[in-house]
N, C-alpha and C positions, 0 to 999 in steps of 0.2 A: 721339441721346441726348447728344451732346457738341456744343458750339458754341465755336469759337475765334475771337475778334475781336481778338487781340493787335495792338498797334502801329497802331491806328487813332486818328485825332485826335478821339475822342469826349469831349466835355466833360461831357455829361450824357446820361442815358437816362431816358425817360419811365417813371414808376412801373408802368405796365401793359404795357410793351414786350414782356416775355417771358411774359405771362399765358397765352397759348395753347399754350406749350411745356410741357405738363403732364408729359411724360416726360423732360425735360431733367435729366441727372444731373451733367454737368460743364460749367461755364461758365468760360472763360478770357478775361480782359480785362486782361492784363498790358500795361504800357507804353502806355496810352492817356493821356488827360488828365482822367480822371474826378475829380470833387471830392466826390461823394456816393455813398452806398450805398442809396439809397431805392427801388431797383427790384427787390429780391429778395423782399420780403414775400409770403408765400403760395406760394412755390415748394417745394411739399412733396416732390418727388422729387429735388431738388438735393442732391447729396452733396459736391461739391467746387466751390469758387469760388476762382479765382486772380485777384487784383487788384493784383499787385505793380507798383511803378514808376508809380503814379498821383499825383494831387494831393489825396488824401483827408486832411483835417485833423481830422475828427470822426467817431466811430463812435457813432451815435445809438441810443437805446432804441427798439426797433421795427424797426431795419434788417433784422433776421433773423427777424422774427415770422412764424410759420407754416412756417419752413424746418426741419421736424421731422426730416428725413433728413440734414441737413448734418453732415459729419464732418470736413471740412478747409476751413479759411479761410486763405488766404495774402494778407496785406496788407503784405508786406515792401517796404521802400523807398518808403514814403509818409510825408509830414510830419505824422503824426498827433500832435495836441496834446491832444485830449480824447477819452476813452472814457466816455460817459455811464453812470451807474449802471444796472445791469441790462441793459446793451446786449446781453449774450449769454445772458440769463436764459431766453429761450424755447428755447434749444438744450439745456438741461439735461434 
């Protein structure tokens, strides 16, 4: 139910990489080199995502689409410059 991939040199993750992990509740990707959050859409069971210390500059509308159970998002220590309008709307 938890997956910890901290401190791996991951620059990107395919949008469907975690699709089969339907019971994943916690995903930790701290201190990787990720630049996007385009791989979380549809992860209905996910409650906590940790992505601190990456290279994310934009939080896009749709990045969290379908993540209806998500309660904690940690994006600290990222050089975020833009948060698109309605980026978190699907979480309300």
